[in-house]
N, C-alpha and C positions, 0 to 999 in steps of 0.2 A: 272317365277322365277326372283329374284332380287339378285344381288351380287355386293359387293364392292371389288375392286382389290387392296390389300396392296402392295405398292412399297416402300422399305426402311422405313418400319413402318409408312408410311403415306397413309391411305386409300384414294382411289379415289372416285369420285362420283359414285353412284349406277348405274349399268348397267342392264337394263331390257331386258329379252329375253323370247320368247314363244316357241322356238325350240332349240334343242341341249343343250350343257352345256358350261359354260364359261371356256375357256382354262386358266389354271394357277390358278384357284380357288380351294381351298380345298373341297368345297361343290360339285365340279364337280365329285368327286369320288362317292358321294352319288347318283348323277344323273346317273352315268354310271351303278351303281348297279340296280337302278330302271328301266333303259332302258333294261338291260339284263333280268331282271325278266319279264318285259312286252313282250319282243321279244320271250322269251322261251314259254310263254303261247300262244302267237299268232302262232308260228311255230308248236307247238304241236297240236293245233286245226286244222290248215290248212294242215299240212303234218304229220300225226301221224306215218307213216312208215319211216320217216326220223329222224336220230339221229342228233340232233343239240347241239353242244358243244361250250361254250364260256369261255374265260379266259380274263377278262378285255375287251380289244378291239380286241381280236383274235377270229374270228368266223370260225367254221368248220361244214360242212354238210356231212353226210354219209348215203347212202341208197343202197338197193340191185341193183338198176339199174341207169344208167346214166340219163334216162328220169326223174326219181324222184328227183335226185339232181338238175337237170336243172330247173325244176319247182319250187323247194324249193328256189333255188338261186334267181329266178325271184321274188318270194314273199318276200324274205328277202330284196331285192333291193327296192321294193315298200314300205315296212315298213320303211326302213331307209330314203327314200325320204320324207315320211310324217313327220318324226321327224327332218329332215334337218341334219341327220347324214350321212356323206359321207363314202362309202366303197372305199377302195384304190384299184383301178383296177390294178395298177402295181404290187401289192402284192397278187392278186387273181390268184390262179392256180387250175388246175383240175388234177385228177388222176383216174385210173381205175385198178383193180387188174386182169383183164383178157383181152385178145386180142380183143374180140368183143367190150368190153366197150371202149377201147382205140381207136378203129376204129370209134366208134360212136362219140367220142369227136372230132376226127379229121374231121369228116363230118360236125360237127357244128362249125368248125374253132376254137375250143377250144383245143389248143395243150396240150396233157397230159404230165405230168412230171413223172419221175421215182424216183426222190428224191428231197428234198427241205429243207430249213431251217424252222423249226417250233418251235416258242418260243426260238430261239437261238440255238436249238439242231438240229442234223442231223436226218431227217425222211426219211425212204426208203419205197417205195410203191411196189416194185417188189423184186424178189429173187436175183437180181444183187448185187454184192459186191461193193457198192458205198460208198465213204467217203469224198466227195468234200467239205462239210461244215467244217469238221475237218481239212482237209489239208489246207484250206484257212487260218485257224488260225495258222497253222505251218508256213505259209509264212509270217505271221506278226511278228514272233519272232525276226528277225534281228533288228527291231526298238527297242525292249526291250533290246536286247543285247548291242546295242549302248549306251543306257542310263545307263545300268548297268556297262559297262566298264568305263564310264566317272565318275561314282560315287566314292566318297572317303570313302564310308562306309566300315567297316571292313568285312573280308571274311564271318564271321558268319551271318552278316546281308544280304549279297548278297546270301548266300545259303538259307536263309529264304525266300527271294524273289522268288527263284525257287519253293519252296514248297507251298507257299501261293498265288503266283500270276501267275508265268509262266505256270506251269503245270496244275493247275485248270482251267485257262483261255483257254489254248490251247486244253486240252483234255476234255472239256465240251461235253458230249454225246459220248466221246470216248469209253465208256463201251459197246456200241451197234454196233460199226463199226470195221471192220478189218483194221489194219494199218501196212504197211510194215516196216521191220526193218530199211530200209534206212532212213526213216523219223525220227526215234528215234536216229539213229546215227548222223544225221545232227543237230538235236536239242541238243543232248548231247555235240557235239563238239562246237556249238555256245555258250552254257552255260559255258563250260570249259574255253573258251577264254575270255568270258565276266567277269569272276571272277578272271582273271589274272593267270591262272594255266597252260598255254600252254608252259611248259618248255620242254627242250629236254629229250625225253624218258618217259615223263609223259603220263599216260593213263587215258582218261576221264572216261571210264566206271569203272575202278578200283577205281578212286578217289571218284566219286559220289556214287557208290554203297557200297564200303567197308570202305573208310577212312572217308568220310562225312556221314551224316545220309542217310540211304538207300532210304528214300523218296525224296532225292534230285535228284534221277535218273528218267528220264521221263518214261522209260519202266516199272520200278517198280511201279511208280505212276499209270500208266495205268492198270497194273495187279491188284493192290490193289483196285483201284476204281471200276474195273469190278467185283471183288469178293464182295465188300461191297454193291454195287448197286444191284447185283443179290440177295444177301441174304435179302436185304431190301424189294424187290418187288415180289419175286417169291412166289407163293402159293404152299404149300407142296403137294397138290394133283396133281400139274402139274410138279413137280420136275423131276421125272424119265422120263416122256414123253418128256420133253424139252431136257434133257441132253442126253438121250439114242439116240434120233434121230440125234442129232448133232455129237455124238461120232462115229456113224457108217458111217458118211458121210466124204469122203476125204476132207482135209482142203481147197483145192482150190474150192470145190463145196459147202461148208457150207453156208447156208443162213445167211444173216445179222441178228442181234438181240442178245439179252443178252445171250442166251444159246450157240449158235455157237461161239461167241466171247470168252465166258468164257472157253469153252473146249479148244479152240485154244491156248489161253494164258497160261492155266495151262499145256498143253502139252509141251510148250516151256521150262518149268522148270521140265520136266520129270514126270508130273502127268498124269495118265490115268484114264478114267472113268470106274467104275465097274458096279454098279447098285444102285438104291434106294438112290441116292445122295451121294454115297461113291466113293471117288477117292483113287487110290493107288499111293504113291509117289515113287521117284526113289530108295528108300531103302526098299521098300516093305511094308511100313506102311499104314494103312487104315485111311482115314480122311473123315468125313462127312462134306459136304460143309456148312450145316446149323448149326450143333451142335458144331463144334470145336470152341473154343475161347469164348463161351458164359458163 
């Protein structure tokens, strides 16, 4: 392949390559698509029992046994070596859904993970209630609060920053993980101070939830995002199975995932699950999680 690299509207001399794709070139996107199509065909032929998933440069292998994924990973490494495409060893990790599989990974010196960041979101591979990826984003909020406090923008614009920047960025994938109330309290207090409302007797929750737009409050944003994400992705034939299992499980023992998180957050506003996708609110009204508001 041949490619010219434009810098400040001035094309460079052509660069010829027989492997890989030229970084920074628009045509490298086409090259990545072709590589993905080729590697999918190769892996399907070599390891038909392994599910191989790609998203741009993110590769994932899933199989019934650790041995199958190990062999598939070795084949993938060999394929990438032929094309001079490097796999990032530092970002490569392994997991197994049962104790025997995790023991097998440890025997191979491949330390299994229980949760990790996947395409920027928090992915959990066990029933443990983990939320490390989301909490890491909470810890980055003080930098934004510092910039927001120094800004001379009007309060309406600062509140808009909360709705379109702070909470979407912090709670990305928050719809599938449990988050303790203390984290929302801290985020709410930081936002309240950043917009200059920390007056004597003022209440951050009342201001963000009732006086300003309710979507300015982080806990409401998490609730609304959880409901909308669940409605967008749930299949109706899985609706009652998912919610009923979560509803009969004590909150502290609920598995991570959209069903358990949805039930937990709706219980915090006095909703309880009945059956067939129907919740009962605090005043006794019946609400179908998929049909209401459509």
